[in-house]
One Martini backbone bead per residue (centre of mass of N, CA, C, O) as a GRO file, in nm:
protein
  268
    1MET     BB    1   2.328  -1.529   0.719
    2ASN     BB    2   2.440  -1.359   0.452
    3ARG     BB    3   2.210  -1.303   0.238
    4LEU     BB    4   1.974  -1.062   0.179
    5LYS     BB    5   1.626  -1.030   0.094
    6LEU     BB    6   1.437  -0.780  -0.092
    7THR     BB    7   1.092  -0.653  -0.114
    8SER     BB    8   0.785  -0.572  -0.312
    9CYS     BB    9   0.403  -0.521  -0.318
   10MET     BB   10   0.395  -0.261  -0.448
   11ALA     BB   11   0.391  -0.018  -0.643
   12PRO     BB   12   0.606   0.052  -0.906
   13ASN     BB   13   0.665   0.361  -0.812
   14ALA     BB   14   0.853   0.224  -0.559
   15ASP     BB   15   1.112   0.074  -0.666
   16GLY     BB   16   1.338   0.284  -0.630
   17PHE     BB   17   1.319   0.292  -0.323
   18VAL     BB   18   1.379  -0.007  -0.270
   19THR     BB   19   1.662  -0.008  -0.391
   20SER     BB   20   1.778   0.216  -0.207
   21LEU     BB   21   1.721   0.070   0.061
   22ALA     BB   22   1.900  -0.175   0.014
   23GLN     BB   23   2.162  -0.011  -0.012
   24TYR     BB   24   2.151   0.123   0.266
   25LEU     BB   25   2.149  -0.133   0.439
   26ALA     BB   26   2.416  -0.247   0.332
   27ILE     BB   27   2.590  -0.019   0.442
   28GLN     BB   28   2.500  -0.032   0.747
   29LEU     BB   29   2.562  -0.358   0.772
   30VAL     BB   30   2.788  -0.474   0.598
   31ARG     BB   31   2.598  -0.625   0.372
   32PRO     BB   32   2.433  -0.809   0.155
   33ILE     BB   33   2.153  -0.682  -0.053
   34GLU     BB   34   1.875  -0.803  -0.230
   35SER     BB   35   1.672  -0.682  -0.485
   36CYS     BB   36   1.339  -0.821  -0.562
   37LEU     BB   37   1.186  -0.701  -0.888
   38ASP     BB   38   1.189  -0.929  -1.148
   39ILE     BB   39   0.907  -1.019  -1.040
   40PRO     BB   40   0.613  -1.081  -0.967
   41TRP     BB   41   0.445  -0.995  -0.685
   42GLN     BB   42   0.330  -1.278  -0.627
   43ASP     BB   43   0.616  -1.415  -0.620
   44ARG     BB   44   0.728  -1.248  -0.390
   45GLU     BB   45   0.531  -1.340  -0.174
   46LYS     BB   46   0.595  -1.641  -0.193
   47ALA     BB   47   0.899  -1.607  -0.119
   48PHE     BB   48   0.840  -1.493   0.160
   49ASP     BB   49   0.670  -1.732   0.269
   50SER     BB   50   0.917  -1.945   0.217
   51GLY     BB   51   1.204  -1.769   0.285
   52ASP     BB   52   1.367  -1.656   0.033
   53ILE     BB   53   1.251  -1.394   0.147
   54GLN     BB   54   1.299  -1.164   0.430
   55ILE     BB   55   1.196  -0.884   0.302
   56CYS     BB   56   0.872  -0.697   0.316
   57TRP     BB   57   0.647  -0.497   0.131
   58ILE     BB   58   0.305  -0.458   0.251
   59CYS     BB   59  -0.005  -0.487   0.286
   60GLY     BB   60  -0.212  -0.482   0.563
   61LEU     BB   61  -0.381  -0.733   0.493
   62PRO     BB   62  -0.159  -0.957   0.458
   63TYR     BB   63  -0.035  -0.903   0.727
   64ILE     BB   64  -0.267  -1.010   0.910
   65TRP     BB   65  -0.280  -1.292   0.781
   66LYS     BB   66   0.009  -1.378   0.865
   67VAL     BB   67   0.014  -1.306   1.186
   68ASP     BB   68  -0.270  -1.471   1.250
   69LYS     BB   69  -0.132  -1.717   1.244
   70PRO     BB   70  -0.012  -1.991   1.354
   71ALA     BB   71   0.298  -1.949   1.411
   72PRO     BB   72   0.449  -1.716   1.285
   73GLN     BB   73   0.735  -1.637   1.051
   74VAL     BB   74   0.651  -1.334   1.088
   75GLU     BB   75   0.715  -0.968   1.118
   76LEU     BB   76   0.723  -0.664   1.223
   77LEU     BB   77   0.924  -0.380   1.152
   78ALA     BB   78   0.814  -0.115   0.979
   79THR     BB   79   0.666   0.224   0.914
   80PRO     BB   80   0.573   0.453   0.711
   81VAL     BB   81   0.573   0.816   0.706
   82LEU     BB   82   0.412   1.071   0.579
   83LYS     BB   83   0.447   1.416   0.501
   84ALA     BB   84   0.180   1.505   0.473
   85SER     BB   85  -0.054   1.673   0.667
   86ARG     BB   86  -0.297   1.464   0.648
   87TYR     BB   87  -0.131   1.241   0.837
   88LYS     BB   88  -0.029   1.353   1.117
   89ASN     BB   89   0.233   1.181   1.180
   90ALA     BB   90   0.115   0.904   1.072
   91PRO     BB   91   0.077   0.550   0.982
   92VAL     BB   92  -0.105   0.659   0.720
   93TYR     BB   93  -0.385   0.641   0.486
   94TYR     BB   94  -0.569   0.663   0.177
   95SER     BB   95  -0.875   0.656  -0.023
   96ASP     BB   96  -0.916   0.801  -0.330
   97VAL     BB   97  -1.187   0.919  -0.499
   98VAL     BB   98  -1.176   0.909  -0.853
   99VAL     BB   99  -1.223   1.141  -1.125
  100HIS     BB  100  -1.300   1.308  -1.381
  101LYS     BB  101  -1.311   1.645  -1.430
  102ASP     BB  102  -1.584   1.615  -1.625
  103SER     BB  103  -1.747   1.504  -1.419
  104GLN     BB  104  -2.084   1.462  -1.252
  105LEU     BB  105  -1.930   1.368  -0.999
  106PHE     BB  106  -1.931   1.445  -0.618
  107SER     BB  107  -1.996   1.157  -0.483
  108PHE     BB  108  -2.064   0.848  -0.370
  109ALA     BB  109  -2.373   0.878  -0.423
  110ASP     BB  110  -2.317   0.908  -0.748
  111LEU     BB  111  -2.217   0.589  -0.809
  112GLU     BB  112  -2.473   0.471  -0.878
  113GLY     BB  113  -2.436   0.269  -1.168
  114MET     BB  114  -2.141   0.286  -1.211
  115ARG     BB  115  -1.811   0.271  -1.319
  116TRP     BB  116  -1.574   0.044  -1.165
  117SER     BB  117  -1.241   0.038  -1.036
  118TYR     BB  118  -0.976  -0.199  -0.947
  119ASN     BB  119  -0.686  -0.352  -0.876
  120GLU     BB  120  -0.731  -0.571  -0.630
  121PRO     BB  121  -0.909  -0.800  -0.437
  122LEU     BB  122  -0.664  -0.790  -0.192
  123SER     BB  123  -0.692  -0.493  -0.154
  124HIS     BB  124  -0.740  -0.244   0.058
  125SER     BB  125  -0.743   0.041  -0.096
  126GLY     BB  126  -0.920  -0.081  -0.357
  127ALA     BB  127  -1.140  -0.290  -0.201
  128TYR     BB  128  -1.193  -0.330   0.110
  129VAL     BB  129  -1.266  -0.033   0.176
  130VAL     BB  130  -1.515  -0.041  -0.009
  131ARG     BB  131  -1.665  -0.273   0.122
  132ASP     BB  132  -1.687  -0.139   0.394
  133HIS     BB  133  -1.851   0.105   0.296
  134LEU     BB  134  -2.089  -0.051   0.176
  135ALA     BB  135  -2.167  -0.205   0.434
  136SER     BB  136  -2.228   0.061   0.596
  137MET     BB  137  -2.467   0.125   0.376
  138GLY     BB  138  -2.612  -0.156   0.293
  139LYS     BB  139  -2.429  -0.265   0.062
  140ASP     BB  140  -2.300  -0.370  -0.254
  141CYS     BB  141  -2.151  -0.419  -0.565
  142SER     BB  142  -2.434  -0.353  -0.706
  143TYR     BB  143  -2.412  -0.043  -0.684
  144PHE     BB  144  -2.266  -0.090  -0.930
  145GLY     BB  145  -2.282  -0.135  -1.272
  146LYS     BB  146  -1.956  -0.178  -1.285
  147VAL     BB  147  -1.678  -0.415  -1.235
  148ILE     BB  148  -1.316  -0.362  -1.261
  149GLU     BB  149  -1.014  -0.518  -1.309
  150SER     BB  150  -0.691  -0.362  -1.358
  151GLY     BB  151  -0.410  -0.446  -1.163
  152ALA     BB  152  -0.377  -0.123  -1.099
  153HIS     BB  153  -0.379   0.197  -1.006
  154GLN     BB  154  -0.264   0.314  -1.272
  155ASN     BB  155  -0.481   0.180  -1.450
  156SER     BB  156  -0.723   0.323  -1.325
  157ILE     BB  157  -0.637   0.606  -1.400
  158GLN     BB  158  -0.636   0.558  -1.707
  159MET     BB  159  -0.937   0.478  -1.728
  160ILE     BB  160  -1.038   0.756  -1.645
  161LEU     BB  161  -0.898   0.923  -1.865
  162ASP     BB  162  -1.046   0.732  -2.095
  163LYS     BB  163  -1.347   0.672  -1.995
  164GLN     BB  164  -1.398   0.358  -1.903
  165VAL     BB  165  -1.445   0.487  -1.623
  166ASP     BB  166  -1.563   0.673  -1.338
  167ALA     BB  167  -1.415   0.515  -1.087
  168SER     BB  168  -1.172   0.515  -0.802
  169ALA     BB  169  -0.967   0.372  -0.554
  170ILE     BB  170  -0.677   0.548  -0.442
  171ASP     BB  171  -0.385   0.546  -0.330
  172SER     BB  172  -0.263   0.832  -0.198
  173TRP     BB  173   0.044   0.784  -0.250
  174VAL     BB  174   0.032   0.698  -0.541
  175LEU     BB  175  -0.098   0.961  -0.636
  176GLU     BB  176   0.128   1.153  -0.548
  177LEU     BB  177   0.351   1.027  -0.728
  178GLU     BB  178   0.200   1.072  -0.997
  179LEU     BB  179   0.187   1.388  -0.968
  180ILE     BB  180   0.492   1.427  -0.969
  181LYS     BB  181   0.547   1.285  -1.243
  182ASN     BB  182   0.238   1.406  -1.343
  183PRO     BB  183   0.117   1.719  -1.310
  184GLN     BB  184  -0.128   1.714  -1.521
  185LEU     BB  185  -0.329   1.539  -1.350
  186ALA     BB  186  -0.454   1.767  -1.171
  187SER     BB  187  -0.635   1.865  -1.437
  188GLN     BB  188  -0.784   1.557  -1.483
  189LEU     BB  189  -0.856   1.522  -1.178
  190ARG     BB  190  -1.091   1.414  -0.907
  191ILE     BB  191  -1.182   1.437  -0.570
  192ILE     BB  192  -1.488   1.308  -0.396
  193GLU     BB  193  -1.348   1.103  -0.188
  194THR     BB  194  -1.255   0.973   0.148
  195LEU     BB  195  -1.098   0.684   0.269
  196GLY     BB  196  -1.056   0.679   0.609
  197PRO     BB  197  -0.807   0.585   0.774
  198SER     BB  198  -0.518   0.373   0.724
  199SER     BB  199  -0.292   0.150   0.767
  200PHE     BB  200   0.016   0.138   0.669
  201PRO     BB  201   0.227  -0.026   0.489
  202PRO     BB  202   0.444  -0.270   0.588
  203TRP     BB  203   0.731  -0.399   0.710
  204MET     BB  204   0.875  -0.723   0.684
  205ILE     BB  205   1.006  -1.017   0.872
  206SER     BB  206   1.184  -1.290   0.911
  207LYS     BB  207   1.254  -1.530   1.166
  208GLN     BB  208   1.519  -1.632   1.033
  209VAL     BB  209   1.619  -1.385   1.133
  210PRO     BB  210   1.799  -1.282   1.361
  211ALA     BB  211   1.709  -1.095   1.628
  212GLU     BB  212   1.948  -0.892   1.624
  213LEU     BB  213   1.915  -0.817   1.323
  214ARG     BB  214   1.628  -0.717   1.338
  215ARG     BB  215   1.689  -0.490   1.539
  216LYS     BB  216   1.893  -0.341   1.362
  217ILE     BB  217   1.709  -0.279   1.121
  218ARG     BB  218   1.495  -0.122   1.281
  219ASN     BB  219   1.692   0.100   1.378
  220ILE     BB  220   1.776   0.206   1.101
  221LEU     BB  221   1.495   0.291   1.002
  222THR     BB  222   1.410   0.483   1.253
  223LYS     BB  223   1.696   0.663   1.180
  224MET     BB  224   1.714   0.749   0.876
  225HIS     BB  225   1.620   1.063   0.892
  226LEU     BB  226   1.905   1.149   1.044
  227ASP     BB  227   2.036   1.079   0.774
  228PRO     BB  228   2.132   1.217   0.485
  229MET     BB  229   2.094   0.971   0.302
  230GLY     BB  230   1.820   0.882   0.411
  231ARG     BB  231   1.668   1.149   0.367
  232SER     BB  232   1.694   1.152   0.057
  233ILE     BB  233   1.533   0.891   0.002
  234LEU     BB  234   1.265   0.979   0.140
  235ASN     BB  235   1.206   1.248  -0.014
  236LYS     BB  236   1.149   1.119  -0.303
  237VAL     BB  237   0.865   0.976  -0.151
  238GLU     BB  238   0.728   1.138   0.086
  239ILE     BB  239   0.896   1.053   0.346
  240SER     BB  240   0.966   1.107   0.677
  241HIS     BB  241   0.950   0.813   0.830
  242PHE     BB  242   1.000   0.555   1.056
  243ALA     BB  243   0.793   0.347   1.243
  244ALA     BB  244   0.748   0.175   1.557
  245THR     BB  245   0.536  -0.043   1.516
  246GLU     BB  246   0.243  -0.227   1.606
  247ASP     BB  247   0.009  -0.462   1.574
  248ARG     BB  248  -0.231  -0.282   1.687
  249ASP     BB  249  -0.216  -0.075   1.443
  250TYR     BB  250  -0.393  -0.311   1.264
  251ASP     BB  251  -0.691  -0.321   1.374
  252PRO     BB  252  -0.842  -0.149   1.161
  253ILE     BB  253  -0.805  -0.357   0.935
  254ARG     BB  254  -0.954  -0.588   1.071
  255LYS     BB  255  -1.230  -0.446   1.094
  256MET     BB  256  -1.269  -0.386   0.790
  257ALA     BB  257  -1.249  -0.680   0.692
  258GLN     BB  258  -1.493  -0.791   0.844
  259ASN     BB  259  -1.695  -0.600   0.706
  260ALA     BB  260  -1.626  -0.661   0.406
  261GLU     BB  261  -1.700  -0.983   0.427
  262LYS     BB  262  -2.020  -0.939   0.419
  263ILE     BB  263  -1.953  -0.895   0.117
  264GLU     BB  264  -1.944  -0.913  -0.208
  265TRP     BB  265  -1.686  -0.942  -0.488
  266ALA     BB  266  -1.772  -0.876  -0.818
  267VAL     BB  267  -1.718  -0.925  -1.148
  268THR     BB  268  -1.886  -0.781  -1.454
   0.00000   0.00000   0.00000
């Protein structure tokens, strides 16, 4: 296997990091690595599933669906750990329930009958974690007055700013990066509830990649924060380091998904 391909199914505001990571791995491995970000994320995932792309950064929900299949052809590689103190040096993140600063909503209990947006129906941070929360309350998506699929967390944020919807659950890391990019957002949005923690989206690798090369890539990632070049790349996106996570670290996602699937999730 001469050229490796690497991609991401994460929010677009992480694409610069993905490109830099591909370049870093290419330098460390002394071999070409192509970052594949010029096609829709759905096509990237299909290419990873087919083996055309060998390394992929993906939500924890599709991760468990892929590895829980009989004889999976992919495996866990490593997982980013975020820098902020709220994550307690663990590979986790949250879903922050966000409203407009002028809103009269102050808790999840206030959202009954309100307009809700979410990024994608198969997203853990935007949809499944909310379904899990509703199921735990003995409710379903009819709890909201209207449910709208926005297509991306950033779109949901904009819909809140434009007052087209009342609230949305936003991936806490995506929100952090948006606040760094647009500091004025801090005075326009307000977090009223936090769902989680959830296991952070992992990097996966195809078993088509030889075992020794997979081990080498995992080792480079987990030691990346010790290298000045690697540290600089991680700092730009508020990542502390990569953790050598294990499949059992994603059992919380499995449990939340089972609970979430007890209720329907319909767009109105």
